[in-house]
C-alpha positions, 0 to 999 in steps of 0.5 A: 485484681491479681489477674492484672499483675499477670497480664502486665507482663505480656507484650502491650501494644505501642501507641501506633497500635492503640487497641482496647483491652477487656479484662474478664474475670471468671463468673463461675469456677470449681475443681474435681478430685478423683479421690473424692469423686462425688464431692463438689468444690463449687467456688472455693477459694483454691482450685487444684490441677495435677497429680498428688502421690500421697494420698493418690489424687488427680485434680482438674479445674474449671473456669466459666467466663462471660463474653458479653463485654466483647460480644460486639467487638468487630476484631479480636486480636489476642486473648490470654487466659491467666490464673495466679499460682499459689503453690506448685510441687516443682517449677513445671507448668505442663498444663493443658487448657481445654474447652469444655461443656458448662459447669454447675454446683453439682459438677464433680469427678463423676459428673464432669462436663464434656472435654470438647477440644484441646486449646493449648498444651503448655510445657516446660519450666515455669516459676513465675506467679501467674500461669498464662495461656494464649487462646485467641482462636477459641475466643474468636470462634465463640464470639463469632458464633454469638455465644455468651460464655465459654468454659475452660478446663485445666488438667495436667499433661501427664496425670501420673507425674507428681511433679505436675501439681498446682494449687491455684487461686480462684481468680482466673480470667481473660485479657481480650485485646480487640478493635472496632472500626472507626465511625463514619467521619462527620462535620465534613467541610471544604475551605479555601484556607490551608492554614487551619484545619477547620470549617463549617459544613456545607451541602455544596460549598464554593471556594475561591482557590484551586487548592482547597482544604478538605476536612472532617472530624474523625471519631472511634467507638473505642475511644474514651473521653476524659472522665470516663473509666479507662480514659484512652484516646484511639489513634486514627487517620483520614483517607481523602479522595477527590474526583471530577464530577463524573467520577474520574479520580484525580487524587488521594491523600492519607493524613498522619495518625492523630487522636480520635475526636480531632479534625483531620484535613488535607490540601489538594495539590496545585495543578489538579483542579481548575477554576469554574469547575465542580468536583466531588470528594469523600473521606473515610477513617482508618484505625491501626491495630497490631498484626503478629505479636503485640509490640512488634510494630506491625500494623494493619487498619480497620476502616470506616465506611466512606462518606457519601460523595460531596460536591464543591465548586471552584470559583475564582472570579470576583463580583463584577460590580461594587455594591450599592449603598443607600440610607434614608436616615443619612443620605449622601446629599443632605446633612442629617441626624447627629452624632450617635443617632443610629441610622439604617444603611442598606447594601444591595448586590448591584446585579451580581447574583451570588452575593453571600455576605458584605464586609464593611469598615466604619469608624475603624471597625471592620465587620463581615455579615451574611446577606439575606437570600436576595443578596441584600443587607441592612445594618444599623450604624451610629456615626460618632462624629459631626460633619463627614463620615464615610462607610466602605463596603465590599460584597463577597460572593459564595466562594469568598471573592470580594468585589471592588469597594464602594465608598459612601460618605455622608454629612452628620449635623452638629447638635446645636444644643448639647446636654447641660448641668445646672443648679440654682443652689450651686451655680457654675463656677464663676458665679457667687459661691452658693449653699454651704457644707452639709447643705443639699442642692438640686442638680439638673442634667438636661439632654438638649438636642440629644434627648432622642438617644440619651437614656441615662446620666452617670455622674461622679461626686464622692462616688459614682451613681447614675440616674435615668432621664424623664420623658422630657430628657432631663434628670434631677439629683440632690448632692450635698457638699462635704467641703468648702471652696471649689467642687466638681461633678463629672457627668456622662450621658449614655445611650440605650447601648451604654455608650457615652455620647457626651461628658462634662465636668461641672465646677461650682464653689461652696461657701465657707462656713 
């Protein structure tokens, strides 16, 4: 709208003064004329202010503005009323802006609203296209009083001076710069890692360093996310405090400004916390807004509430005992199972009372899994080789300290009968050539001693296909050679997870035509 053209010339806040601006167009408007004292000019496309000498006429304009869009604003910083000028007698503004009573379709010179108080009297040369008036206090008072609208009246400072005569468009409106306090911080966390501003919220975390990182997600009600009209991210900062368990403040730190919606964090400096002690902390969000004139660079901060105090404990002592490892499927002293046959392994804390997780290495795979409430954990593992396999396990306490390592080695039996491929029509290469080009032959895949894990055979002969096994662990397919001489079928046995547990190339010879 044309009002935006005028307001663009006003001082705008810098990035560090990020605030919100609401443009409020007039909801009702009119003007009155002393020459036509009983006539109304309700919502015409022009309004007039000032004195006309020939024929003699005094005109005054009124604009009613709805304040609902800023009624919930906690802090109104600056307000401008602007209206676009269509024509003026001379380059003199010399206009007063008053707060008046309400207007209606019956408003006329003889039935004007009450001129309640003068808000601003603007004097001096003025030749730009928009007339703008700063009326911050009036709007602050109206919003504080809970009023849903305000009516402004414009008239000449000297209603006998023909040099003060303005023809104005009907598009008067307000530009309201405001700010609201940021929201209460959320997703608070305490972590031992100062390299990452992240963490999982916990009601009473334990950390294994005396320099933990405190973090929270900060948001702001005025911040608009991508995709919303007027997309703009508010700037905020976090203020963190930490104290002893009985409330003695130990330190405070304020982060740099960042964007609302991000995580903010600080790291407690060395020398302030001790091992085997419990502390508490809290955080609030702070959002800058300009003070003085917009663009001056001077700022103050609107503040969120503090979060409730939250506790954390510093525990740097590692578990005193390595975990115990056992398995009925793969005991240490008896060769058992076979390669790829899953087995259950149980880890227990060996008398340590605060075990929260276990880290283990098996077949070059490192994993960390939370423990059950009693500190135990059972995992299912598939050994991938015959004979000796080893599992390395450490317990992890609730602060992240790791125990000494337990090495659990066991022996996996070799499957005596591996899977096979056979065909009576096309016997394995080395025998007499069989069949012929275009003659189908049946091929049998047998799981052998891996029948307890094989679910599917995947084979490649001209194209890749797969076939599920029957109840006896075998599968049959019909293949038709397309060329004489040496041919090859490549087959793989798959377990229920799709892992390849066996593979083989079956060569056979096809008779010449």
